[in-house]
C-alpha positions as CSV (number, residue, x, y, z in Angstrom):
1,M,19.3,-6.4,0.0
2,F,20.5,-3.1,0.6
3,S,22.6,-0.5,-1.3
4,P,25.4,0.7,0.4
5,Q,23.3,4.2,0.8
6,G,20.6,2.5,2.8
7,P,19.8,2.0,6.1
8,T,22.4,0.4,8.5
9,L,21.8,-2.7,10.7
10,R,21.8,-0.2,14.0
11,E,19.4,2.3,12.0
12,L,17.1,-0.6,11.3
13,A,17.2,-2.0,14.7
14,V,16.2,1.5,16.0
15,Q,13.5,1.9,13.6
16,A,12.0,-1.5,14.9
17,L,12.0,-0.8,18.5
18,S,10.1,2.5,18.0
19,S,6.3,3.1,17.4
20,T,5.1,2.7,13.6
21,E,5.1,6.2,13.0
22,R,8.3,6.9,14.7
23,G,10.1,4.0,13.1
24,Y,8.9,5.4,9.3
25,D,9.8,9.0,10.1
26,L,13.4,7.9,11.0
27,L,13.6,5.3,8.1
28,A,12.1,7.9,5.4
29,P,15.4,9.5,3.9
30,K,17.1,6.2,3.1
31,F,13.7,4.3,2.4
32,D,13.8,4.3,-1.3
33,R,17.1,2.2,-1.1
34,T,15.8,-0.5,1.2
35,P,13.7,-3.6,-0.5
36,F,10.5,-2.3,1.3
37,R,9.8,0.4,-1.4
38,T,7.4,-1.3,-3.7
39,P,9.4,-2.3,-6.9
40,D,8.8,-0.6,-10.3
41,A,8.2,-3.6,-12.1
42,V,4.9,-3.9,-9.7
43,L,3.8,-0.4,-10.1
44,D,4.3,-0.5,-13.8
45,A,2.1,-3.6,-14.0
46,V,-0.6,-2.2,-11.8
47,A,-0.6,1.1,-13.8
48,G,-0.7,-1.1,-17.0
49,A,-3.5,-3.0,-15.8
50,L,-5.7,0.4,-14.6
51,E,-5.1,2.5,-17.5
52,P,-7.9,0.5,-19.7
53,L,-10.3,1.0,-16.8
54,G,-10.0,4.8,-17.0
55,P,-10.1,7.7,-17.5
56,F,-10.0,8.8,-14.0
57,D,-10.1,12.3,-12.6
58,A,-9.2,12.7,-9.1
59,G,-7.0,9.8,-7.8
60,L,-6.0,9.1,-4.0
61,D,-2.8,6.9,-2.7
62,L,-3.2,5.5,0.8
63,C,-0.4,5.3,2.6
64,C,1.8,6.8,0.0
65,G,5.1,6.8,2.0
66,T,7.7,8.4,-0.4
67,G,5.3,9.0,-3.5
68,A,6.0,5.7,-5.5
69,G,2.3,5.1,-6.0
70,V,1.6,9.0,-6.6
71,E,3.7,8.8,-9.7
72,V,1.3,5.9,-11.0
73,L,-1.7,8.1,-10.5
74,R,0.1,10.9,-12.1
75,K,0.1,8.7,-15.3
76,L,-3.8,7.7,-14.9
77,C,-5.6,11.0,-13.5
78,R,-6.3,14.0,-15.3
79,T,-7.2,16.5,-12.7
80,R,-5.6,16.0,-9.2
81,V,-3.6,13.6,-6.9
82,L,-3.6,13.0,-3.2
83,G,-1.0,11.4,-1.4
84,V,-1.8,10.3,2.1
85,D,0.5,9.3,5.0
86,F,0.8,9.1,8.8
87,S,4.8,9.5,8.7
88,A,5.3,13.4,8.6
89,G,9.1,12.1,7.7
90,M,8.1,10.0,4.2
91,L,5.7,12.9,3.2
92,D,9.1,15.2,3.6
93,V,10.5,12.9,1.4
94,A,7.5,12.7,-0.9
95,R,7.4,16.4,-1.2
96,A,11.1,17.4,-1.9
97,S,11.3,14.4,-4.7
98,E,8.5,15.9,-6.4
99,P,9.3,16.5,-10.2
100,P,8.9,20.3,-11.5
101,S,5.2,20.8,-12.2
102,S,4.1,19.8,-15.5
103,D,0.4,19.8,-17.6
104,G,-0.2,16.8,-15.7
105,P,-2.9,16.9,-12.8
106,V,-2.3,18.8,-9.4
107,V,-0.4,16.6,-6.8
108,G,-1.3,17.4,-3.0
109,W,0.0,15.4,0.4
110,L,-2.0,15.0,3.6
111,R,-0.4,13.8,6.7
112,A,-3.4,11.6,8.2
113,D,-4.4,8.2,9.2
114,V,-6.2,6.6,6.8
115,R,-8.5,4.8,9.4
116,R,-10.0,8.4,9.8
117,L,-9.7,10.3,6.5
118,P,-10.7,13.3,6.8
119,L,-12.1,13.5,2.9
120,T,-15.3,13.8,1.1
121,P,-16.4,11.3,-2.0
122,T,-14.6,13.0,-4.5
123,F,-12.0,10.5,-6.1
124,D,-12.3,8.1,-9.1
125,L,-9.4,5.7,-8.3
126,A,-7.6,5.0,-4.7
127,V,-4.8,2.9,-4.7
128,S,-2.4,1.6,-2.0
129,F,1.2,-0.4,-2.3
130,G,2.7,-2.6,0.3
131,A,1.1,-0.8,3.3
132,F,-1.7,-3.5,4.5
133,G,0.7,-5.3,6.7
134,H,0.3,-2.2,9.0
135,F,-3.2,-3.0,10.0
136,L,-4.3,-5.7,12.1
137,P,-7.3,-7.9,10.7
138,E,-9.8,-6.3,13.2
139,E,-8.9,-2.9,11.3
140,R,-9.7,-3.6,7.8
141,P,-13.4,-3.1,7.8
142,T,-12.4,0.9,9.4
143,L,-10.3,1.0,6.9
144,F,-12.4,-0.1,3.9
145,T,-15.2,1.9,5.4
146,E,-12.8,5.0,4.9
147,V,-12.0,4.4,1.4
148,H,-15.5,3.5,0.5
149,R,-16.4,7.1,1.8
150,A,-13.8,8.8,-0.1
151,L,-15.0,7.2,-3.6
152,R,-17.4,8.8,-5.8
153,P,-20.3,6.4,-6.4
154,G,-18.7,4.5,-9.2
155,G,-15.4,4.7,-7.8
156,L,-12.7,2.4,-8.0
157,F,-10.1,1.0,-4.9
158,A,-7.1,-1.1,-6.4
159,F,-4.4,-2.4,-5.1
160,P,-1.9,-5.4,-5.9
161,V,-1.7,-8.8,-3.6
162,G,1.0,-11.8,-4.2
163,A,0.0,-15.1,-4.1
164,P,1.0,-16.7,-0.5
165,P,4.1,-19.0,-0.5
166,R,3.5,-22.8,-0.6
167,V,3.4,-24.1,2.6
168,G,6.8,-25.8,3.7
169,S,8.8,-23.4,1.3
170,L,11.8,-21.3,2.6
171,P,9.6,-17.9,2.1
172,Y,6.9,-19.2,3.8
173,W,8.9,-20.4,7.0
174,T,10.8,-17.0,6.5
175,L,7.6,-14.8,6.7
176,L,6.0,-17.1,9.3
177,G,9.2,-16.4,11.3
178,F,9.1,-12.7,10.8
179,D,5.5,-12.6,11.8
180,A,6.3,-14.8,15.0
181,A,9.4,-12.5,15.9
182,M,7.1,-8.9,15.7
183,R,4.1,-10.9,17.7
184,V,6.7,-11.3,20.7
185,R,8.4,-7.6,20.1
186,N,5.1,-6.4,20.7
187,A,4.1,-8.4,23.5
188,L,7.2,-7.3,25.2
189,L,7.7,-3.7,24.0
190,R,5.4,-0.3,24.1
191,P,4.7,1.3,21.6
192,P,3.9,-1.7,19.2
193,F,5.6,-1.4,15.9
194,V,2.9,-3.1,13.4
195,M,4.2,-5.0,10.7
196,Y,2.7,-8.5,9.6
197,Y,3.1,-10.4,6.3
198,S,0.4,-13.0,6.5
199,T,-2.8,-11.2,8.1
200,F,-3.8,-9.9,4.9
201,P,-5.4,-13.3,3.0
202,L,-7.4,-12.4,-0.3
203,S,-10.3,-14.6,1.1
204,G,-10.8,-12.5,3.9
205,V,-9.8,-9.2,2.1
206,R,-12.5,-10.1,-0.3
207,S,-15.3,-10.6,2.6
208,D,-14.7,-7.5,4.2
209,L,-14.6,-5.4,1.1
210,E,-18.1,-6.8,0.2
211,R,-19.3,-6.4,3.8
212,T,-18.3,-2.6,3.4
213,G,-20.2,-2.3,0.3
214,F,-18.0,-3.0,-2.9
215,T,-17.9,-5.2,-5.7
216,V,-14.8,-7.3,-6.1
217,E,-12.8,-8.7,-8.8
218,T,-9.3,-9.4,-9.3
219,L,-7.3,-9.6,-12.4
220,P,-4.3,-11.4,-12.9
221,L,-0.9,-9.5,-13.3
222,P,0.7,-11.9,-16.1
223,G,4.1,-10.0,-15.9
224,F,4.9,-12.5,-12.4
225,G,4.1,-15.7,-14.2
226,L,2.3,-18.7,-12.7
227,R,2.7,-20.7,-9.5
228,D,3.0,-24.7,-10.1
229,D,-0.9,-25.0,-9.8
230,G,-1.2,-22.5,-12.8
231,S,-2.7,-19.6,-10.4
232,P,-1.1,-16.5,-11.0
233,R,1.8,-15.4,-9.1
234,G,0.2,-11.7,-8.5
235,R,-3.4,-10.3,-8.8
236,L,-5.0,-6.9,-8.9
237,V,-7.7,-6.3,-6.8
238,L,-10.6,-4.2,-7.9
239,A,-12.9,-2.8,-5.2
240,R,-15.7,-0.5,-6.8
241,R,-18.2,1.4,-5.1
242,P,-21.4,0.7,-7.0
243,D,-23.2,3.3,-8.6
């Protein structure tokens, strides 16, 4: 799962025993060499699904990490792109890996907690990749309210979600075991490291988005195939702030 240039077991253990923010500061230099980085196949699939819905002027990447999602927005947005993350270490890596300036949108980086965004409604498109496990279910309404506030009327909030594993399958027990271990860790140690895989069900997320004021639809991401029941393995959630 990890390349030789990735983090060692000891480094991962230190990260897991730190706070969420400090853990990502420590992991940042090697983050792109771990399975935690969103795969290019997911990034490309989302970019392909969003392109016909544009054009977009200003784009916002929430919990941008080392900048993989910002690269998607570079392809979709015409004027500016902003990556937001609370980890100074992740933002340092993102800035260092930024390609030379070109004729594309202006790119900026902001260290902030996305539950308290210091932004005005100037964005046409907001995205996020692989970060929602860092938010407890009771925090979702606050998060979605902040995104809604940062979007212009008619703006779009988009993010991919995978289908849940079949109950009783190996992936099901693996994710359940990971979440159980994290709950035990957080019950015994402070500060907590918040990362769960089963706290972002599509039904609950859709309800929270709609209560926030978004209109919500989903698009299948066909590149990831179908489950045995014919449903897509991956979907793109499209939450729009109404005009």
